[in-house]
C-alpha positions in Angstrom: 0.0 0.0 0.0 1.1 3.6 -0.7 0.5 6.6 1.5 -0.1 10.3 1.1 1.2 12.4 3.9 -0.4 15.8 4.2 2.3 18.2 5.4 1.3 21.5 4.1 -0.2 23.1 7.2 1.0 26.4 8.6 0.2 25.5 12.2 -1.0 29.0 13.0 -2.2 28.0 16.5 1.3 26.7 17.2 3.0 30.1 16.6 5.5 31.3 17.5 6.9 27.7 17.2 5.8 27.5 13.6 6.7 31.0 12.5 9.8 29.7 10.7 9.2 26.0 10.3 6.2 24.0 8.9 4.1 22.3 11.5 5.3 18.7 10.6 8.9 19.8 11.4 8.1 20.7 15.0 10.2 18.4 17.2 8.9 16.0 19.8 11.7 14.5 22.0 14.4 15.3 19.5 12.6 14.3 16.3 10.2 16.1 13.9 6.6 15.0 14.1 6.7 13.9 10.5 9.4 11.4 11.3 7.2 9.6 13.8 4.7 9.2 10.9 7.5 7.9 8.7 8.3 5.3 11.4 4.6 4.4 11.7 4.4 3.7 7.9 7.6 1.6 8.0 6.2 -0.5 10.9 3.2 -1.2 8.8 5.3 -2.2 5.8 4.5 0.9 3.7 7.6 1.9 1.8 6.3 4.6 -0.7 4.7 7.9 0.3 3.9 11.1 -1.4 4.2 14.2 0.8 2.1 17.2 0.0 3.7 20.5 0.9 2.4 24.0 1.2 3.9 26.2 3.9 7.7 26.6 3.9 8.1 23.5 1.7 11.9 23.9 1.2 12.5 23.1 4.9 11.0 19.7 4.6 12.6 19.0 1.1 16.1 20.0 2.4 15.8 17.7 5.4 15.4 14.7 3.1 17.4 15.7 0.0 17.6 12.1 -1.4 13.8 11.6 -1.2 14.3 8.8 1.4 13.9 8.2 5.1 15.5 4.9 5.9 13.6 2.4 3.7 10.8 4.8 3.0 10.7 6.4 -0.5 9.4 9.9 -0.5 8.0 12.0 -3.3 7.5 15.7 -2.4 4.7 17.6 -4.2 4.4 21.3 -3.6 1.1 23.0 -4.1 1.4 26.1 -6.3 -1.9 27.3 -4.8 -4.0 26.0 -1.9 -6.0 23.0 -3.0 -7.5 21.9 0.4 -7.1 18.5 1.9 -8.9 16.6 -0.8 -7.5 18.6 -3.6 -3.9 18.2 -2.5 -4.4 14.4 -2.1 -5.9 14.0 -5.5 -2.9 16.0 -7.0 -0.5 13.6 -5.2 -2.4 10.3 -5.8 -3.6 10.8 -9.4 -1.6 7.7 -10.6 -2.5 5.4 -7.7 -4.4 2.2 -8.7 -5.0 0.6 -5.3 -6.6 1.7 -2.0 -4.1 4.1 -0.3 -3.6 5.7 3.1 -4.1 9.4 3.8 -2.5 10.6 7.0 -1.5 13.9 8.5 2.2 14.7 8.9 1.6 16.9 12.0 -0.4 14.5 14.3 1.0 11.9 16.5 -0.4 8.4 16.5 0.6 4.7 16.8 -2.3 3.0 15.1 -2.0 -0.4 13.4 -2.6 0.7 9.8 -2.7 -2.9 8.6 -5.8 -3.6 10.7 -7.5 -0.5 9.2 -6.7 -1.7 5.7 -8.1 -5.2 6.4 -11.3 -3.7 7.9 -11.6 -1.5 4.8 -11.3 -4.5 2.5 -13.7 -6.6 4.5 -16.7 -4.2 4.3 -16.2 -3.1 0.7 -15.9 0.6 1.7 -15.2 3.4 -0.7 -13.6 5.3 2.2 -12.7 4.3 5.7 -12.3 7.1 8.2 -10.3 6.3 11.3 -12.0 7.8 14.4 -10.7 8.3 17.9 -12.7 8.8 21.1 -12.1 12.3 22.6 -12.9 13.9 25.9 -13.9 17.3 24.6 -15.6 16.8 21.2 -16.1 20.5 20.7 -12.6 20.9 19.3 -12.9 18.3 16.6 -14.9 17.3 13.5 -17.2 14.6 14.7 -18.5 11.5 12.9 -22.1 10.2 13.1 -22.5 6.5 12.3 -25.2 3.9 12.3 -25.1 0.5 14.1 -22.9 -1.0 11.4 -20.4 1.9 11.6 -21.4 3.3 8.3 -21.1 7.1 8.3 -24.3 9.0 8.3 -23.1 12.6 8.8 -20.5 15.0 10.1 -20.6 17.8 12.7 -17.7 20.3 12.6 -16.6 21.5 16.0 -20.0 21.7 17.6 -21.2 23.3 20.9 -22.2 20.8 23.6 -25.8 20.9 22.4 -24.8 19.3 19.1 -22.0 17.1 20.4 -24.0 13.9 20.3 -21.0 11.7 19.7 -17.4 11.6 20.9 -16.0 10.1 17.8 -13.5 12.5 16.3 -12.3 12.4 12.7 -8.5 11.9 12.9 -7.9 12.8 9.3 -6.6 9.3 8.7 -8.3 7.6 5.7 -8.2 4.6 3.5 -9.4 5.7 0.1 -10.2 3.8 -3.1 -8.6 5.9 -5.9 -11.5 5.8 -8.3 -13.4 8.2 -6.0 -10.8 10.9 -6.5 -12.7 11.7 -9.7 -15.3 13.4 -7.5 -12.7 16.0 -6.6 -12.5 18.9 -9.1 -9.1 19.8 -10.5 -7.2 22.9 -9.4 -9.8 23.9 -6.9 -9.7 24.1 -3.1 -11.7 21.1 -1.9 -11.7 19.5 1.5 -12.6 15.9 2.6 -15.0 16.6 5.5 -16.6 19.8 4.2 -16.9 18.9 0.5 -16.1 15.4 -0.7 -17.7 13.3 2.0 -21.0 15.1 1.9 -21.2 14.5 -1.9 -20.5 10.8 -1.3 -23.2 10.6 1.3 -25.7 12.2 -1.0 -24.9 9.6 -3.6 -25.0 6.8 -1.1 -21.4 5.9 -1.6 -20.3 3.8 1.4 -18.1 5.6 3.9 -17.3 3.6 7.0 -15.8 4.5 10.4 -13.0 2.5 12.0 -12.8 3.1 15.8 -9.1 2.7 16.4 -7.4 1.8 19.6 -4.0 3.2 20.5 -2.7 6.8 20.7 -3.7 9.7 18.5 -3.0 13.4 19.2 -3.8 16.3 16.9 -1.1 18.7 17.9 -3.2 21.8 17.4 -1.6 24.3 19.9 1.3 24.8 22.3 -0.5 23.1 25.2 -1.1 19.9 23.2 2.5 20.0 21.8 3.8 20.0 25.4 1.3 17.4 26.6 2.2 15.1 23.7 5.8 14.9 25.0 4.6 14.1 28.5 2.5 11.3 26.9 5.7 10.0 25.2 7.5 9.9 28.6 4.5 8.2 30.2 4.5 5.4 27.6 1.1 6.3 26.3 2.3 6.3 22.7 4.2 3.4 21.0 7.2 5.2 19.5 10.9 4.6 19.5 12.7 7.0 21.9 16.0 5.6 23.1 15.9 4.7 26.8 19.2 4.9 28.8 17.6 4.0 32.2 14.3 4.2 34.0 12.8 7.6 32.9 16.0 8.7 31.1 16.0 9.0 27.4 18.7 10.3 25.0 19.7 10.5 21.4 23.2 9.2 22.3 24.4 9.7 25.8 23.4 11.4 29.1 25.4 14.7 29.3 28.2 14.7 31.8 28.4 17.1 34.7 27.5 17.8 38.3 23.8 18.5 38.0 20.6 16.9 39.2 18.1 15.0 37.1 14.5 14.3 38.1 13.1 11.8 35.6 11.6 11.6 33.1 14.0 13.7 30.9 15.1 13.5 27.3 18.6 14.7 26.2 19.7 15.4 22.6 23.2 15.3 21.2 26.0 17.7 22.4 24.1 19.0 25.4 26.1 20.8 28.1 24.7 21.4 31.6 26.3 23.5 34.3 27.0 22.7 37.9 24.1 22.5 40.3 21.4 22.7 37.6 18.2 20.9 38.1 16.7 19.2 35.0 13.2 17.7 35.1 10.8 16.2 35.5 9.0 15.9 32.1 11.7 18.0 30.4 13.1 17.8 26.8 16.6 19.2 26.2 17.2 19.0 22.4 20.4 18.9 20.4 23.1 21.5 21.1 21.4 23.1 24.1 23.5 24.8 26.8 22.3 25.2 30.4 24.2 27.3 32.9 25.0 26.7 36.6 22.1 26.5 39.0 19.5 26.7 36.3 16.1 25.0 36.8 14.3 23.5 33.9 11.1 21.8 34.9 8.3 20.4 32.7 9.8 22.4 29.8 11.1 22.0 26.3 14.3 23.5 25.0 14.6 23.0 21.3 17.9 22.8 19.3 20.7 25.2 20.2 18.8 27.1 22.8 20.6 28.6 25.8 19.5 29.0 29.4 22.2 30.9 31.4 23.1 30.7 35.0 20.2 30.9 37.6 17.5 30.8 34.9 14.2 29.2 35.6 11.9 27.5 33.1 8.6 26.0 34.4 6.2 24.6 31.9 7.8 26.7 29.2 9.0 26.3 25.6 12.2 27.7 24.2 12.4 27.5 20.4 15.5 26.8 18.4 18.4 29.2 19.0 16.5 31.2 21.7 18.5 32.7 24.6 17.5 33.1 28.2 20.1 35.3 30.0 21.2 35.1 33.6 18.4 35.1 36.3 15.6 35.3 33.7 12.4 33.3 34.1 9.7 31.7 32.0 6.5 30.3 33.3 3.7 27.9 32.4 2.6 28.1 28.8 5.1 30.8 27.8 6.9 30.4 24.5 10.1 32.2 23.3 10.4 32.1 19.5 13.5 31.1 17.5 16.5 33.4 17.9 14.9 35.6 20.5 16.9 37.0 23.4 15.4 37.3 26.9 17.5 39.7 29.0 19.0 39.2 32.4 16.5 39.1 35.2 13.5 39.3 32.8 10.3 37.5 33.4 8.0 36.0 30.8 4.7 35.6 32.5 2.4 32.5 32.0 0.9 31.9 28.5 2.9 34.8 27.0 4.2 34.3 23.5 7.4 36.0 22.2 7.8 35.9 18.5 11.1 34.9 16.8 14.1 37.3 16.7 12.8 39.6 19.4 14.8 41.2 22.2 13.4 41.6 25.8 15.3 44.1 27.9 16.9 43.0 31.2 14.5 42.9 34.1 11.5 43.4 31.8 8.3 41.7 32.9 6.5 40.6 29.7 2.8 40.4 30.4 1.6 40.8 26.8 2.4 38.8 23.7 5.4 40.3 21.9 4.8 40.0 18.2 6.0 43.3 16.8 9.0 45.5 17.7 11.0 44.7 20.8 10.3 44.7 24.4 12.5 46.9 26.5 11.5 47.1 30.1 11.8 50.9 29.6 13.1 53.1 26.9 13.2 55.6 29.7 16.1 55.6 32.0 17.2 58.1 34.7 18.7 60.3 31.9 15.7 60.1 29.7 15.5 58.2 26.4 18.8 57.0 25.1 22.0 56.9 26.9 21.6 54.0 29.4 18.1 53.3 28.3 19.1 50.7 25.7 17.6 52.4 22.6 19.9 53.8 20.0 18.7 57.3 18.9 18.7 57.9 15.2 16.5 60.1 13.1 14.3 57.0 12.4 13.8 56.1 16.0 13.2 59.8 16.9 10.4 59.9 14.3 8.8 56.8 15.9 9.1 58.2 19.4 7.6 61.5 18.2 4.7 59.7 16.5 4.1 57.6 19.7 4.0 60.7 21.9 1.8 62.6 19.5 -0.7 59.7 19.5 -1.5 60.3 23.2 -4.3 62.7 23.9 -2.6 64.5 26.8 0.4 65.2 24.5 -1.5 67.0 21.7 0.4 70.2 22.6 4.1 69.5 22.6 7.1 71.8 23.0 10.4 70.7 21.4 13.9 72.1 21.7 17.5 71.0 21.3 21.0 72.0 22.4 22.0 73.4 18.9 24.4 70.6 17.9 23.7 69.5 14.3 23.0 65.9 15.2 20.5 67.1 17.9 18.9 69.3 15.3 18.4 66.4 12.9 16.8 64.3 15.7 14.6 67.2 16.8 13.3 67.6 13.2 12.5 63.9 13.1 10.7 64.1 16.4 8.6 67.1 15.2 7.8 65.2 12.0 6.5 62.3 14.0 4.5 64.6 16.3 2.9 66.3 13.3 2.0 63.1 11.6 0.0 62.1 14.7 -1.9 65.4 14.7 0.0 67.2 17.5 0.4 71.0 17.8 4.2 71.4 17.8 5.8 74.4 19.5 9.4 74.8 18.4 11.6 76.6 21.0 14.7 76.1 18.8 18.1 76.0 20.5 18.2 76.3 24.3 19.2 74.2 27.3 17.2 71.7 29.3 16.3 73.9 32.2 14.9 76.4 29.7 12.7 73.8 28.0 11.3 72.9 31.5 10.4 76.6 32.0 8.9 76.9 28.5 6.7 73.8 29.1 5.4 75.2 32.4 5.0 78.8 31.2 3.1 77.8 28.1 0.9 75.3 29.8 2.0 72.4 27.5 1.2 68.8 28.2 4.7 67.6 27.1 8.1 69.1 26.6 10.9 67.3 24.7 14.5 68.3 24.7 17.2 66.7 22.5 20.8 66.8 23.7 24.1 65.3 22.8 26.6 65.0 25.5 28.5 61.7 25.8 25.5 60.0 24.3 22.4 61.2 22.5 19.5 61.7 24.9 15.9 62.8 24.8 14.6 64.4 28.0 10.8 64.5 28.4 9.0 66.7 30.9 5.3 67.1 31.5 2.9 69.6 33.1 4.7 72.3 35.1 8.0 71.3 33.5 8.3 68.3 35.9 9.1 64.7 35.1 6.2 62.8 33.5 4.3 60.1 35.5 5.0 56.5 35.0 1.7 55.8 33.3 2.6 58.2 30.6 6.1 56.7 30.2 4.5 53.3 29.9 2.0 54.4 27.2 4.9 55.9 25.2 6.9 52.7 25.6 4.0 50.6 24.7 3.2 52.5 21.5 6.8 52.5 20.4 7.0 48.7 21.1 3.8 47.8 19.4 3.9 50.4 16.6 0.5 51.6 17.5 0.2 55.2 16.2 -2.5 57.6 15.3 -2.6 59.2 11.8 -4.1 62.4 10.9 -5.5 63.7 7.6 -4.0 66.6 5.6 -6.6 68.9 7.1 -5.7 68.0 10.7 -1.9 68.1 10.3 -0.8 71.3 12.0 2.1 73.5 11.1 5.1 74.0 13.5 4.8 77.1 15.6 8.0 79.1 16.0 8.3 80.0 19.7 11.9 81.0 19.8 11.0 84.5 20.9 9.7 83.2 24.3 13.3 83.1 25.5 12.8 86.7 26.5 10.3 85.5 29.1 12.8 83.2 30.6 15.3 86.1 31.0 12.5 88.2 32.6 11.6 85.5 35.1 15.2 85.0 35.9 15.6 88.7 36.8 12.5 88.4 39.0 14.4 86.0 41.3 16.1 89.1 42.6 13.5 91.7 43.5 16.3 93.9 44.8 19.1 95.1 42.7 22.5 93.5 43.4 24.6 96.6 43.3 27.9 96.3 45.2 28.0 92.5 44.8 30.5 90.4 42.8 30.1 86.9 41.4 31.6 84.8 38.7 30.0 82.1 36.5 31.5 78.8 35.2 29.8 76.3 32.9 30.7 74.0 30.1 27.7 75.4 28.3 28.8 78.8 27.0 25.2 79.9 26.4 24.4 79.4 30.1 27.5 81.2 31.2 26.8 84.2 29.0 23.1 84.3 29.9 23.7 84.3 33.7 26.6 86.8 33.4 24.2 89.1 31.4 21.5 88.7 34.1 23.9 89.6 36.9 25.1 92.7 34.9 21.6 93.9 34.5 21.0 93.5 38.2 24.1 95.6 39.0 26.3 92.6 40.1 29.8 93.0 39.0 32.0 90.1 37.7 34.4 88.8 40.3 35.5 85.8 42.4 33.8 86.5 45.7 31.4 83.7 44.8 31.8 81.6 41.7 28.7 79.7 40.6 29.3 76.5 38.6 26.4 75.2 36.6 26.1 72.0 34.6 25.6 72.1 30.9 21.8 71.4 31.2 21.3 74.3 33.6 19.7 72.1 36.2 22.3 71.8 38.9 24.3 74.5 40.7 27.3 74.6 43.1 29.2 77.6 44.6 32.9 78.0 45.2 33.9 80.4 48.0 37.6 80.7 48.9 38.3 77.4 47.2 35.6 75.7 49.3 32.7 74.2 47.3 29.1 74.3 48.5 27.2 71.6 46.7 23.7 71.8 45.3 22.1 70.3 48.4 23.5 73.0 50.7 22.6 75.8 48.3 19.1 74.3 48.1 18.9 74.3 51.9 19.8 78.0 52.1 17.1 78.8 49.6 14.5 76.6 51.4 15.4 78.1 54.8 14.8 81.6 53.4 11.4 80.5 52.2 10.5 79.0 55.6 11.6 82.2 57.3 9.2 84.0 55.0 6.4 81.6 56.0 6.3 79.7 52.7 6.0 76.0 52.1 8.4 74.4 49.6 8.0 71.5 47.0 11.0 69.3 46.6 12.0 66.1 44.8 11.8 63.0 47.0 15.6 62.6 47.3 16.1 66.2 48.7 17.7 66.2 52.2 15.5 65.0 55.0 17.0 67.7 57.2 14.8 70.2 55.4 11.7 68.7 57.1 13.1 69.7 60.4 13.9 73.3 59.2 10.3 73.6 57.9 8.6 72.4 61.0 10.6 74.8 63.1 9.2 77.7 61.1 5.6 76.3 61.0 6.0 75.4 57.4 5.9 72.2 55.4 7.9 70.4 52.7 5.9 68.7 50.0 7.7 66.1 48.0 7.1 65.0 44.4 8.4 61.8 42.8 10.6 61.4 39.7 8.1 58.9 38.2 4.8 58.8 40.1 2.5 55.9 39.5 -0.6 58.0 40.5 -1.6 61.5 41.4 -0.6 61.3 45.1 2.1 64.0 44.6 -0.1 66.3 42.6 -0.2 69.0 45.3 3.6 69.1 45.4 3.8 69.3 41.7 1.4 72.3 41.5 3.5 74.1 44.1 6.8 73.2 42.4 5.6 74.9 39.2 5.9 78.2 41.1 9.4 77.4 42.5 11.5 77.0 39.5 14.7 77.8 41.4 14.6 74.2 42.9 15.5 72.7 39.5 17.0 75.6 37.6 20.6 76.4 38.4 20.4 79.9 36.9 17.3 80.9 38.8 18.9 79.5 42.0 22.1 81.5 41.5 20.2 84.7 41.2 17.9 83.9 44.1 21.0 83.1 46.3 22.6 86.5 45.5 19.3 88.2 46.3 19.1 86.3 49.7 22.7 87.4 50.5 21.7 91.0 49.7 18.5 90.9 51.6 19.8 89.1 54.7 23.0 91.1 54.7 25.0 87.9 55.4 27.6 86.1 53.3 26.7 82.8 51.7 29.0 81.1 54.3 27.2 82.8 57.1 23.8 81.8 55.7 25.0 78.2 55.5 26.3 78.3 59.1 22.7 78.9 60.3 21.8 75.5 59.1 22.2 72.2 61.1 25.2 70.2 60.0 24.3 67.7 57.3 26.2 65.8 54.6 25.1 63.9 51.6 27.1 61.0 50.0 25.8 59.8 46.6 26.8 56.4 45.1 25.6 54.3 42.3 25.8 50.5 42.6 25.1 47.8 39.9 22.6 45.1 40.5 22.7 41.4 39.4 19.2 40.8 40.6 15.8 42.5 40.3 15.5 45.6 42.5 12.2 44.3 43.8 14.2 41.9 45.9 16.1 44.7 47.8 13.6 44.9 50.6 14.0 41.1 51.3 17.4 41.7 52.9 17.6 45.4 53.5 14.2 45.9 55.2 12.5 49.3 55.1 11.5 52.1 57.4 7.8 51.6 58.2 7.3 55.2 59.3 7.9 56.8 55.9 5.2 58.9 54.3 2.7 57.3 51.9 4.2 59.4 49.1 7.6 57.8 48.6 10.0 56.5 46.1 12.6 53.7 46.7 13.5 52.3 50.0 14.2 54.5 53.1 16.4 53.1 55.9 16.9 54.9 59.1 20.3 54.2 60.6 21.8 55.1 64.0 24.1 57.6 62.2 21.6 58.9 59.6 19.4 58.0 56.8 19.7 56.0 53.6 17.5 56.5 50.5 17.9 53.8 47.9 16.2 54.4 44.5 16.4 51.8 41.7 17.2 53.3 38.3 14.4 53.1 35.7 16.3 50.3 33.9 16.5 48.3 37.1 20.2 47.6 36.4 21.6 49.8 39.2 20.5 51.7 42.3 21.2 55.3 43.3 22.1 55.7 47.0 21.7 58.9 49.0 23.3 58.7 52.5 22.5 61.6 54.8 24.2 62.2 58.1 25.5 65.0 60.3 29.1 64.4 59.2 30.8 63.1 56.1 32.4 60.1 57.7 29.1 58.7 58.8 27.5 59.2 55.4 30.5 57.5 53.7 30.4 54.7 56.2 26.7 54.0 55.5 27.4 53.8 51.8 30.3 51.5 52.3 28.2 49.2 54.5 25.4 49.0 51.9 28.0 48.2 49.2 29.3 45.2 51.1 25.7 43.9 51.5 25.0 44.3 47.8 28.3 42.6 46.8 27.4 39.5 48.8 24.0 39.3 47.2 25.3 40.0 43.7 27.8 37.1 44.1 25.2 34.8 45.5 
């Protein structure tokens, strides 16, 4: 007897496993499904088979270039257009003279085909359909029969109300070739939907053979995984080489100091690290590499996939060539497609599908299927977009980011500026093009510095402000209402739209022109002058900055206020204009101490102050002593709990603008008739030590071994630890790859000691 193997299916419900292979080439315990069918034919003494191909046919042909599998002769027939199940079989079997077998190349079974053929011959059937009893008949095409097993009708995937039988059509048939003439040429024609109803109408005998044994239609990932469990449990009669009880291998069990919990299958050239735990019900296919202390349970790793040190797979599937980096995890029903890379510490949640060739950023938590783009945990990092954020900024990516931002309702009025470098200009233009294409009103502030863009955004009442700068790396800084950092939900929406490519488009009529707002810089200068309500005549100050524009602007402001240039006080401002320090007689007063002087002045005037969460805790004591209050806002709030602080902060630009703070400080010196050193001496002693430490584990685990102060305010960010000598504030970076530490104490030695102690604790956990 000859056979026709139907192997043209795409296996769409098996994606992403079948994104780059046809369904019959999906591997079960180290072997493609179709090879189990080849073995079945050989056991039943069938030596000639035609294989019908449709989806990715070359992959199957190249696997068997000589047209043979052991003693089985193979003839591959590729459909030029879809012909349906019956049409493809007719095309393959047009020269057959004897009853022949039709069987799927993507289902697993161990039926005795010889018994089916004998039954077919004994009842003089035109077609014999092999049926299997199933638990949930709603997922299958069902067969209705009479008492003699003659087929009387078909029900295709019914609801329970119509599921009057549990006999499922397996797609395995014995067919007399003369009835192929009922199938039209070059048309899509199916057996159950088209051919068999015609035969029933004409009273052509179709019989049902209720087979015993194993049959599994591998329709989705869950069934694919379950079928391999069935192989381990001996439910299917197939040849998988057994090395010992519950241990199966293509050649040998891999060497190494690791633990095996049977049943487990190992392919060829597998390497497993020290202390790893493999099993139970686990398949490790050819060429896989597993790192130290990894745990692979009830999972399948297909050829050449890699699970690094301390990774965890539980009920998961890694497709060929996929990579799971250190400390990453995959859970029940999750699938990572061929060639995809899952970053260190990332988590693939249950039943999540990652398509082939995707990249998941370190420490990402993937809770939605990743089909398009890539999944970075955040394109935002502490320095904005770019830099350490893991996204390379080009004109193309800037256009995408602009379109994503412009697609958000709260960002329909967007201000854009850059630092004046040509590369920044090109990226700014791309951003504006993206914003315009999504229907946003774009206000162009031209060349400025970051602190100015924050002011412009607040002053103009814009929903979003975007600044493009090029320092050591290209960076995009994004601010929101009041010129403050945007909330986390807005960051997430921007990231989500970039990742999924979900953008709004606008018509020609709704595409707005760019508004030139460069003249608004005069308002910034005017507001800066207002920071000193009294003239600064008789005072002397110098300005240093790597940004020449900032230096000239502040010098000009001082000049207009009557302050002469000199070295009595030298203000040093960073190139973004956001941070200030002062040098007096070669002694540097850092930003935090200058901030404290300004805040104390406000408290003496009876005013509350809004500060970032990491600002010194000592300022709370100063405020309460004057009957005032410090309101704190977060760098990336998850809700509106800090809204009051944000509203107040919009009126206190000197907190985050180094130029405004410099002018205000000179005004306080003038008004209080005290030097800057004398003003600082009025404050309690406090010192701030800042450090950044890398993490080798998710920051969510920090509280496990550090603990946390339970008396902190509800509005908080990071972990606050009260120590005997001071206070530690530990805030994870937005990327999750490192933490920023602020140690506050009444002397420098205690602050440094607290940082050093924390570093030792982190080192021990990083190495663990």
